[in-house]
C-alpha angles and dihedrals in degrees: 000000000000141000130255094250094061104018101088093046091047092053093048092047092048095048092047090047090053091060095042090050090063097044092088136096108299090006122132090253101037091126095057110113099182130032114182112191094176134076098248133027126191102177129088112289123212120200142264084064134179116195116194122206123186106212134200116307116232132196109251097199138001111315106235105179092197093065132006136328128204115222132189123205116185118212118200120203117196113196132191133179128181121227125160091241114059092217091055091047090050090050092048093046092053089048089052091051089051091051092050090054091048091049092056095047092044097050113030097096095044094046090052088053095044092050090046091235114155113250099290108156115071094187144321123236132191116246113165142359118184146149106249100195126252140307132209117239122208112250095020127089094205123080123235121231113231126208124192131204123189121202123187114222111204120199138159126233118208109213091194090061090052092054093047091048092052091048090050091048092052091049092051092051091049091052093052 
């Protein structure tokens, strides 16, 4: 369980770490050339590419500010792979999206432990998997198919911990 002050950052850091953990030799995502963990990217992108979008967080159950609140943050991963034949590219793009989902599910508990983040993520659920269409890539006449996968990251915020942390921070500032 986490507090509101650090919860969102912890979830983002863990999900990003899950993808990066597999972008190594013999990893599920060793072929990925570009991983974009931010909303916009202005630099040159090499494919295969995985683009991560953190979407709007929702309250999973009634928000009782005296206790705990369950939150759900969806993460969308848009994946693209170039192949000379569009059907092959579509197949490879879908395969990449599948491997991204597997990377998250495989690693989220271990990444939390490795980063020494207190148990933050309650569970991860599958929301959507869909072909998004195609994108044009500079320097190539062909278009790349794009497949998206959306996973819901569920975590619990402890309001009491938030209040205690604010109180501790105020006491530290007064003692300085």
